C-alpha positions as CSV (number, residue, x, y, z in Angstrom):
1,M,-40.4,8.6,-2.1
2,L,-40.1,7.0,-5.5
3,R,-41.4,3.6,-4.6
4,S,-41.6,0.8,-2.3
5,L,-40.7,-2.8,-2.9
6,T,-42.3,-5.1,-1.7
7,G,-41.4,-9.3,-1.1
8,H,-39.7,-9.9,1.6
9,T,-41.5,-11.7,4.3
10,E,-38.3,-10.8,7.0
11,A,-36.2,-8.1,7.8
12,V,-34.2,-6.6,5.4
13,T,-30.3,-6.5,6.5
14,C,-28.6,-5.3,3.2
15,I,-29.3,-3.5,0.6
16,A,-26.6,-2.7,-3.0
17,F,-26.8,-0.9,-6.4
18,S,-24.7,-2.1,-9.3
19,P,-22.4,0.2,-10.5
20,D,-24.6,1.4,-13.3
21,S,-27.1,2.0,-11.0
22,Y,-29.6,-0.5,-12.8
23,H,-30.3,-2.8,-10.3
24,L,-31.0,-3.6,-6.5
25,L,-30.1,-6.5,-4.4
26,T,-31.1,-6.9,-1.2
27,G,-30.3,-9.0,1.4
28,C,-33.3,-10.2,3.9
29,G,-33.2,-12.2,7.7
30,D,-34.7,-15.5,5.9
31,G,-31.2,-15.8,4.3
32,H,-32.8,-14.8,0.6
33,C,-31.3,-12.4,-2.0
34,R,-33.8,-10.4,-4.0
35,I,-32.7,-8.4,-7.3
36,Y,-34.8,-5.5,-8.3
37,C,-34.7,-3.6,-11.6
38,T,-34.3,0.4,-10.4
39,S,-34.4,1.6,-14.3
40,P,-37.5,1.6,-14.6
41,C,-38.1,0.6,-11.0
42,S,-40.1,-2.3,-10.3
43,Q,-41.9,-3.3,-7.5
44,S,-41.2,-6.8,-7.3
45,P,-37.5,-8.4,-7.9
46,Y,-37.1,-9.9,-10.7
47,Y,-34.9,-12.9,-9.5
48,T,-34.5,-14.3,-6.2
49,L,-32.1,-16.4,-5.1
50,E,-33.4,-18.8,-2.3
51,D,-30.9,-19.8,1.0
52,A,-28.2,-17.5,-0.3
53,H,-26.9,-18.0,2.9
54,D,-28.6,-20.2,6.5
55,L,-29.9,-18.0,8.8
56,G,-29.7,-14.5,7.4
57,V,-27.9,-12.6,4.6
58,A,-25.5,-9.7,6.8
59,S,-24.5,-7.7,3.9
60,S,-23.3,-7.6,0.3
61,D,-21.5,-5.1,-2.8
62,F,-21.4,-5.1,-5.7
63,S,-17.9,-5.1,-7.6
64,P,-17.3,-2.5,-9.9
65,I,-15.4,-4.8,-12.6
66,L,-16.1,-8.7,-13.4
67,H,-13.0,-10.9,-12.4
68,T,-14.4,-14.7,-14.0
69,Q,-15.6,-13.3,-17.0
70,P,-14.8,-10.5,-19.7
71,N,-15.6,-6.8,-18.8
72,G,-17.8,-4.7,-20.6
73,I,-20.8,-7.6,-21.5
74,P,-24.4,-5.5,-20.7
75,G,-26.2,-6.7,-17.8
76,R,-23.1,-9.0,-16.4
77,Y,-22.7,-8.3,-12.5
78,E,-20.4,-9.2,-9.8
79,V,-21.6,-9.1,-6.3
80,A,-20.3,-10.2,-3.0
81,T,-22.6,-11.5,-0.1
82,C,-22.4,-12.9,3.5
83,G,-24.0,-14.0,6.5
84,H,-24.6,-15.9,9.9
85,D,-23.5,-19.1,8.2
86,C,-19.8,-18.2,8.6
87,L,-19.5,-17.4,5.1
88,V,-18.7,-15.2,2.0
89,K,-20.1,-15.7,-1.2
90,V,-19.4,-14.1,-4.7
91,W,-22.6,-14.6,-7.3
92,S,-22.3,-13.5,-11.2
93,V,-25.5,-11.8,-12.3
94,D,-26.9,-12.2,-16.0
95,A,-29.7,-9.1,-15.6
96,I,-30.7,-10.1,-19.2
97,D,-30.8,-14.3,-18.8
98,K,-32.1,-13.7,-15.6
99,T,-29.8,-15.7,-13.4
100,I,-27.8,-15.8,-10.6
101,T,-24.9,-18.3,-10.6
102,L,-22.4,-19.0,-7.5
103,V,-18.8,-18.1,-8.2
104,W,-16.8,-18.8,-4.9
105,R,-17.8,-19.8,-1.2
106,L,-15.2,-18.1,1.0
107,T,-14.5,-20.2,4.1
108,G,-12.7,-19.2,7.1
109,H,-14.4,-17.5,9.0
110,G,-14.7,-18.4,12.6
111,G,-18.6,-16.9,13.2
112,S,-21.0,-15.2,11.9
113,V,-19.7,-13.0,8.8
114,T,-21.1,-9.3,9.7
115,C,-19.5,-7.5,6.8
116,V,-18.1,-7.5,2.6
117,R,-16.7,-4.8,0.7
118,Y,-14.9,-4.4,-2.8
119,S,-11.6,-2.5,-2.6
120,P,-13.0,0.8,-4.9
121,Q,-12.2,0.8,-8.7
122,L,-10.0,-1.7,-9.6
123,A,-11.8,-4.5,-6.6
124,E,-8.6,-6.1,-6.6
125,L,-9.7,-7.3,-3.0
126,I,-12.9,-8.4,-1.1
127,A,-12.8,-7.6,2.6
128,S,-15.1,-9.3,5.5
129,T,-15.0,-9.2,8.9
130,A,-17.4,-11.3,11.7
131,T,-17.6,-12.8,15.2
132,D,-14.6,-13.9,15.3
133,K,-12.9,-10.8,15.4
134,T,-11.2,-11.0,12.4
135,C,-11.0,-9.7,9.4
136,R,-10.2,-11.3,5.8
137,L,-9.0,-10.5,2.6
138,W,-9.6,-12.5,-0.5
139,D,-8.4,-12.6,-3.8
140,P,-11.4,-12.4,-6.2
141,Y,-9.7,-13.9,-8.8
142,S,-9.4,-17.3,-6.9
143,G,-11.2,-16.9,-4.1
144,V,-7.9,-17.6,-1.9
145,C,-7.6,-16.1,2.1
146,L,-4.4,-13.2,1.7
147,H,-4.3,-12.0,4.9
148,I,-6.0,-12.7,8.5
149,L,-6.5,-9.2,10.6
150,S,-6.9,-10.2,14.5
151,N,-6.2,-7.0,16.5
152,H,-9.1,-6.3,17.5
153,E,-10.3,-7.1,21.0
154,G,-14.0,-7.6,20.5
155,I,-16.5,-9.2,17.6
156,L,-16.2,-7.3,14.1
157,T,-19.0,-5.0,12.7
158,C,-18.0,-3.1,9.9
159,C,-15.3,-2.4,7.4
160,A,-14.4,0.0,4.6
161,F,-11.6,1.0,2.2
162,S,-10.0,4.2,1.2
163,P,-11.4,5.7,-2.3
164,D,-7.3,5.3,-3.3
165,S,-7.1,1.6,-1.7
166,T,-4.3,2.7,0.5
167,F,-6.0,2.0,3.6
168,L,-8.4,0.0,5.1
169,A,-10.8,0.7,8.3
170,T,-12.3,-2.1,10.3
171,G,-15.0,-1.4,13.4
172,S,-15.6,-3.4,16.3
173,M,-17.7,-3.7,19.5
174,D,-14.4,-3.1,21.6
175,K,-14.7,0.5,20.7
176,T,-12.4,1.2,18.5
177,V,-11.7,1.5,15.2
178,M,-8.7,0.6,13.2
179,I,-6.6,1.8,10.3
180,W,-4.5,-0.4,8.2
181,D,-2.2,0.2,5.4
182,L,-2.4,-2.2,2.3
183,P,-0.2,-3.1,0.4
184,K,1.4,-0.7,-1.9
185,D,0.7,-2.6,-5.5
186,I,-2.6,-2.1,-4.8
187,G,-2.9,1.5,-4.6
188,F,-0.7,1.9,-7.1
189,Q,-2.8,0.3,-9.6
190,S,-6.0,2.3,-8.7
191,F,-3.9,5.2,-9.0
192,V,-3.2,4.1,-12.0
193,D,-6.5,3.1,-13.1
194,S,-8.1,6.6,-11.8
195,Q,-5.3,8.9,-13.7
196,V,-6.0,7.2,-16.6
197,K,-9.8,8.1,-16.7
198,T,-9.1,11.4,-15.6
199,K,-6.5,12.6,-17.3
200,K,-7.4,10.6,-21.2
201,N,-8.7,13.2,-23.7
202,V,-9.9,15.5,-21.3
203,V,-7.4,18.2,-21.0
204,A,-8.9,19.6,-24.0
205,C,-11.9,20.5,-22.3
206,W,-10.8,22.0,-19.2
207,T,-11.7,25.4,-17.6
208,T,-9.3,27.9,-16.4
209,E,-10.3,26.7,-13.1
210,D,-9.0,23.4,-14.3
211,V,-5.9,24.8,-15.6
212,N,-5.3,26.4,-12.1
213,R,-5.6,23.2,-10.1
214,W,-3.3,21.8,-12.6
215,L,-0.7,24.7,-12.5
216,E,-1.2,24.8,-8.2
217,K,-0.4,21.2,-7.7
218,N,3.2,22.2,-9.8
219,N,3.9,24.8,-7.2
220,L,2.6,27.5,-10.1
221,P,0.4,30.7,-9.9
222,P,-2.6,30.7,-11.3
223,A,-3.2,31.9,-14.9
224,N,-5.6,32.7,-17.3
225,I,-5.6,29.9,-19.8
226,N,-7.8,26.9,-20.9
227,G,-7.3,23.4,-21.5
228,S,-7.4,24.6,-25.2
229,V,-4.6,26.8,-24.9
230,L,-2.8,24.7,-22.7
231,L,-2.5,21.9,-25.5
232,D,-2.5,24.1,-28.8
233,S,-0.2,27.1,-28.0
234,P,3.9,27.0,-28.4
235,S,5.0,25.4,-24.7
236,D,7.9,28.4,-24.7
237,L,4.9,31.2,-25.1
238,I,2.5,29.5,-22.3
239,L,5.8,29.8,-19.9
240,D,6.5,33.3,-20.9
241,Q,2.9,33.9,-20.1
242,L,3.3,32.1,-16.8
243,N,6.2,33.9,-16.0
244,I,9.0,31.1,-15.3
245,G,12.3,32.7,-16.1
246,D,14.4,30.1,-14.9
247,L,15.6,27.5,-16.8
248,P,15.5,24.2,-14.8
249,T,11.8,25.2,-13.6
250,R,11.2,26.0,-17.7
251,N,12.9,22.5,-18.6
252,E,10.7,20.6,-15.9
253,M,7.6,22.5,-16.8
254,R,8.3,21.6,-20.5
255,A,7.9,18.5,-20.0
256,K,4.9,18.5,-18.0
257,L,3.7,19.8,-20.9
258,A,5.1,17.3,-23.5
259,A,3.4,14.7,-21.2
260,L,-0.1,16.0,-20.7
261,R,-0.3,16.3,-24.9
262,R,0.6,13.2,-25.3
263,I,-2.1,11.9,-23.0
264,D,-4.7,14.3,-24.2
265,S,-3.8,12.8,-28.0
266,N,-4.8,9.1,-27.3
267,L,-8.4,8.7,-27.1
268,D,-7.9,6.2,-25.2
269,T,-5.6,4.0,-23.6
270,P,-3.7,2.0,-25.8
271,Y,-5.4,-1.2,-26.7
272,E,-2.6,-3.6,-26.6
273,L,-1.6,-2.4,-22.3
274,L,-5.0,-3.8,-21.7
275,C,-6.0,-7.1,-20.4
276,P,-9.1,-8.8,-22.6
277,I,-10.8,-9.8,-19.5
278,T,-10.2,-7.3,-17.0
279,H,-10.1,-4.4,-19.8
280,H,-7.5,-2.6,-17.4
281,I,-3.7,-1.6,-17.6
282,M,-1.7,-5.2,-17.3
283,R,0.6,-5.3,-14.2
284,D,1.8,-8.9,-15.2
285,P,1.2,-9.2,-18.8
286,V,1.6,-13.4,-19.9
287,K,1.6,-14.5,-23.4
288,C,-1.1,-17.7,-23.5
289,A,-1.1,-20.1,-26.3
290,D,-3.6,-18.5,-28.0
291,G,-1.7,-15.7,-28.9
292,Y,-3.2,-13.0,-26.8
293,T,-1.5,-11.5,-23.6
294,Y,-3.4,-11.2,-20.4
295,E,-3.2,-10.1,-17.1
296,R,-1.6,-13.1,-15.2
297,S,-4.0,-13.2,-12.1
298,A,-7.0,-13.0,-14.7
299,I,-6.2,-15.7,-16.7
300,E,-4.9,-18.5,-14.2
301,S,-8.2,-17.9,-12.7
302,W,-10.0,-18.3,-16.1
303,F,-8.3,-21.7,-16.2
304,R,-9.3,-22.9,-12.5
305,R,-12.9,-22.3,-13.3
306,G,-12.0,-25.2,-15.9
307,H,-12.2,-23.5,-19.0
308,C,-9.6,-25.2,-21.5
309,T,-10.2,-22.3,-24.1
310,S,-9.3,-19.4,-24.9
311,P,-10.8,-16.3,-23.4
312,M,-11.2,-14.1,-27.0
313,T,-11.6,-17.1,-29.7
314,N,-13.4,-19.7,-27.7
315,I,-10.7,-22.5,-29.3
316,D,-9.4,-25.0,-27.5
317,L,-5.9,-24.5,-26.1
318,T,-3.0,-26.9,-26.7
319,T,-1.6,-25.9,-23.2
320,T,-2.3,-23.4,-20.4
321,H,1.3,-22.7,-19.8
322,V,2.1,-19.0,-20.0
323,E,4.8,-17.3,-20.7
324,Q,5.9,-13.9,-19.3
325,N,5.4,-11.1,-22.1
326,I,8.9,-9.0,-21.4
327,R,8.5,-6.5,-24.1
328,L,4.9,-5.3,-23.5
329,Q,5.8,-4.8,-19.7
330,A,8.6,-2.7,-20.7
331,T,6.2,-1.1,-23.1
332,I,3.4,-0.4,-19.9
333,G,6.2,0.8,-17.9
334,A,6.9,3.5,-20.8
335,Y,3.7,4.3,-20.5
336,L,2.7,4.6,-16.7
337,T,6.2,7.1,-16.4
338,A,4.6,9.2,-19.4
339,L,1.3,9.3,-17.0
340,S,3.1,10.3,-13.6
341,Q,4.7,13.4,-15.1
342,A,1.9,14.8,-16.2
343,K,0.7,15.1,-12.7
C-alpha cells in the first residue's frame, strides 16, 4: 500500500482519477467531495467541496477533455458528480489555484442519481442513471438533456460506454443489462480521434510485428518489413516483396501506402483543422467575428456562458453571429478520407 487517505467523515462512495493521474476526487456520504494530489501523494485533501450533493455523493467521473474552456491549460480539469439530491453536476477544477466552480446543474431525474459517466476520448456525451428507472444522455457543451432511455423495469444502478463510443450499457435492479446503440456520428468522431492519435508520425517506429498487423488488416501475408522500410522504400519494390502480382490489388495497396506516408509525414494534425477551444478535429466548423474558426457547439457554449469576447484574443466581439466555414469543412473531409484510406 502506498498511502491511506484521510479526511472523510462518512463512507466513501466513489473515486475518480484525473486524466493525467495527478489528482484523485472522492465522494462521501456526507455530501462533500475531496480532491487529493497523487504526484506526490498527499494524505489529506488539498480542497474540500462542501455540500456538493445533499444526502450524499453517489458517483463521479473526470472528462478526458474540457468543454467550457480551452484545452491544454495545466491543472485544469472537468468532472461530473451525481447524488441522492436527484442532480448531476459538472464542475471546473483549477488544481493550481485550488478552486472548483460549478459549470452545469443538470436537472430532470426523478430520483437519486446512481451513476454518471463521460463517453470516452472526445467526451461528447454524459450518461447518468437513477432510481427513477431512466438513463439520461446530456450534452456537456450546453447541459441540455438529449435523450431519455426508459426501457428498464427497475432502478438503474450503473452505466458504461464502449471504448469507441458506439454503445452504452445500462444495468438495473430488474436483473437485466441493456445495450444501446449510440448516434453514429459520436462513434465516428471518436474513431477519427483515435486514428489520428495512433497513426500520426508513428509509422516510422513500427516494428515488423506492427507492419504485419497492418498487412493482416489488408488481407496480406506477413513480411519481414519494418516501418522505416515501409515508408522509405519504393512502393513497387514493397509490392514485389509482398508478392502482389494482380494489377487491381497493386493499385489499391499503392494508394494505401501513399496515404500512410502522407499521414506519417505530418508531425501533427494540420492546425487549421483543430478547434482552438477543444483541440480536436472539427465536424461543424464556423467562423466567428474574431476571424477564427471554431467547432459550432464549443463556441456557442462559450457565448451561452456569458462571454462576449474572443476565446483567442480576449477582445470584445461586435457580434456573436457565426457562419459556417464551408471551405474548411471540405478540407477536413479530404483529410479524413486520406486517413481512412490508410486503414
